[in-house]
N, C-alpha and C positions, 0 to 999 in steps of 0.2 A: 792151452793152443785158444785160439780166436775161434768166433762161431760164424762160418760162411754161409753165405748164402745158398747153399744148397742143405743144411742143416736146419738151414729156419724156414724151407720150404717141403723140408719130411715134418718140422715139429704140427707144418700148415698142415698136412696131409692126415695127420694125428686125428689133429682137431675137426678136419671138415669130415673126416670118416664116423667121428663119434657125434658130429651134430647130426647125420643121416641115417645116423641109426639108433639115436641115444635122445635127440631132442624135435626133429621136425615130427617123427610120429608120433609125440604125445603133444606138439600144438595143437589147443581148441581139441584135445580130448584129454587132458586130467580128470579122470573118475572122481568120485569121492574121497576124501582123505588124503589126494594127491598131493594137496599144497597145505601148507603151515607155516604157521608164524613163528618168526624167532622173536624176536625184538618188539613188533610192531606189525599192526596193520601192512605199513607199506615195506616191512622188512620179512620177504617170505622165504621158503625155498620148495621147491617139487622135487617128485619124483626124476623129474629131467635133469635140474642140477646135481643130484645124485650120481644119476645114473652114469650122464654127462664123465662125472668128474671120475669114478671108478674106470670109465673105459680107457678115458686121455692118461690116467696115473699108469696102468695097465703098460698100454703103447708106449709111454714113455722109458718106463723102467727099462726096453728092451733095446728102445733104439737109443737110449743115453743113460748107459746105466750106472753111471757114476754122479748122474743129477741129480740133486736136491728137487724133492718134488715138493712144492705149495702150494694149496689150493684152496679155494675159498672155506670147502666144506670139509678139506682133513681139519682147515685151522677152528674151524669150530671143536672139534674132538678133542686135537692136540695143539695148543695157541703158543709152544716152545717152538714151534717150527719157524715161528716169526724171527726169532732169538736169536736163528741157525744160516739167516739168508745173507749175514755183512760178512760170515766166512768162506762161507760155498764156493768151492772151485767155479762152481756152475749152478745154479738155480734153475727152476723151472715154474716157473706163476702163473697160476691159471684160475680165471673164472668162469666157470664151465657153460655160466648163462647171466651175463651182466643185464642187465634190468629185469630178471625174476618179477617183476610185477605186472611190468609187460607182460611178458609172456603167460602168466597164470590168468591176463582179463584178456588175454587173447588178443591181443596188440603185436602187429610186426615189428617192434622199435626194439630188440633185443640183438646183441652178440655174444662172439666167445671171447675172450681178450686173453694170450700169451705173452710170457715177459721170459725172455732170458738172459740172465745176470750174473754178473760172473764177479769174487769177489765184495758183493754190493752193487757196482755199479751197473745200470741195465746196457747189453749190447745189443740187445734183439727185440724187434716187440714184431705181434699180430693181432690184427682187428677180423676180426671174420664174419661176414652176415651170413646165418645160415639161410634168410630169403631170398637174397639175392645171390647169395653160393658165388657171393665176390670176395676179397682179402685185401687188407691195409698190413703193408710192411714198409720196417726198416732194419737198418743195421746198423750201427753208431761208426758215424766217418762215412759211411758210403749211401746216405741219400735215401729215402722215402718213397714208396712207388705203390700204385693200384695193380692190383690182377683180375681181371673177369673171370669169371667163368668160365669163357672160349678160352682163358690165356690172354689174352691182349693184354703187355703193361701199360702205365705211363705212370713217368716222374708226375710227385705233386707237388703244392707250396702253398705256403702260408698267405689268408690277405696281404695286399700293401695297405699299410697305415695311413689310416685318416683321423679325421676328426669327432672327436667324444661323441658330437650331437650326429653323426652318420655312422656310431658303433654298432651293432647289433652279436649278439651273444649268447652265451647259454649259461644259468647258473640254477645250483643248488640250496638259495637263501631259507628255504626252510628246512634246512638241516641242523641252523648255525643255532648259538645260545640266543640270549636275551641279553643284552639289549643290541649284539651284534645282529639278531636278526630279522628288527625293525627298521634298523637302520638301514642295512640295505635292501629291503625291499621299495625304503622309499628312495632312496637315491637312483634306484635302478630306472627313476623316468627323465634322468640324467642323458641316458643311452638310446638310440635311435629305437629300440626293441631287443626284447631280452625272453628268453623261451625256455623250458625246464623238460626234457625229453626221458629223465627217470631212467638214463643208461649210458652212463660213460662210454660206451664203447661207441657208441651215435654222435655222441658231442665232441670226444676226442680224432673222429673221423673228420664231423665236416669243422671243426675248426684246425686242423692240420692240412685240410685239401680247400682250404681260405670263402666259403660258406657264409663263414659268419667270421667275427673279427677275435671273439675271445672266448675264452669258456671261466667259469668259478664252482667250483670247487669247493665243498668244506669237509666233508670225512675223504679220509686219506688212508685209503688201506693200500695195500702193494699192487693186488690183484687189478682194484680198478684204475690204477694210475701209472705202473712201472709202463709197459706197452703204448700208452696214449703221449704221455707226456715225451718219451724217445721217440716215436712217430713225428711229432706237432715240432720236435726239435730240428729233425735230418729235414722236414720240410720247411726248414730256415725260420723256425719261431720262437717264440723267449719263453721261458717256463721260470717262477721262483715262488714259492711258499710266502702266507701273505704275510710275513716278516721279513722276505726278502732273500731268505735265506735260497741258497740251490735246494732241487728236489731229491730226496735217493730216495729206491725203495724202504730203504732202511727205516724213513722218517714216518710217522704212523698218526702222527699229529698236525696241525697248524693252517690246515688249506690251502690253495693254491691258485693261478691264475696263470694262465695263458694267455701269449698274446703276440701279434706281429712283430713287435721287439720290442727290446727294454722301454724306451720312453714310451709306446703305447701300454705296456705294463705298470708302470707307473702312474699311466696317463687313469687308465682304470682304478688302479690299487685307492689313488687318492676318492676320484671321485665316487666309488661304491662303500668305501669304509670309512671316510669323512662325513661329520653331523650330515643330518637329513637336513637340507634347508628348501 
């Protein structure tokens, strides 16, 4: 059965409650031992990540009883969950605090990402901002929209195509291996400006709303990208992996560029991944 708008809004309510109860009370109030490193000083987990995911998982298990739950922190304990996404009738993929480093440092640039995947295809996406208390949604084939705390909604669209020298975007070049890292960093001088917010939720939100022209990410875990790629697509944009293949939440390597259309994607790809000049 399709995932209806009312179902997506029900999932958003679950996310909102978890953010209100488990994330925001801990913002700028994390005690000693509440922040822990995973793989590096830029890869953190906090008590808020774990508590929010636990709350969301419990609520999802009641509201969507047959759905496979795949959370970032759950996968830390059971990586086999990733292998189940492709065949699951319905999978709900959660990043409980996207932008954990920002959250841990007291910066209000973090969000909650939720994606609904059916048989390996993303059909619903949510980006929730716990600070601004607003939400961005998409349903496959039915467009993308934003909803404010007051309940007002508006449709969103990506930026209009423009020339390379007028493009702005977000990048995570620092996560790339060499020599790609140095090439992309040097080639960013070819665009008007680039930014790095260390938060896929914010980056997909602003590229889907046309506030920047493109985004370039290297790490490709589904909780970071499934919701955002769908929202961007439903807002009229085009995304593909760095090798040109389509994005799927079952692909975990390869990097991804999102742009207003395929021609813009190719322009950015060639400019940033070609040799530095």
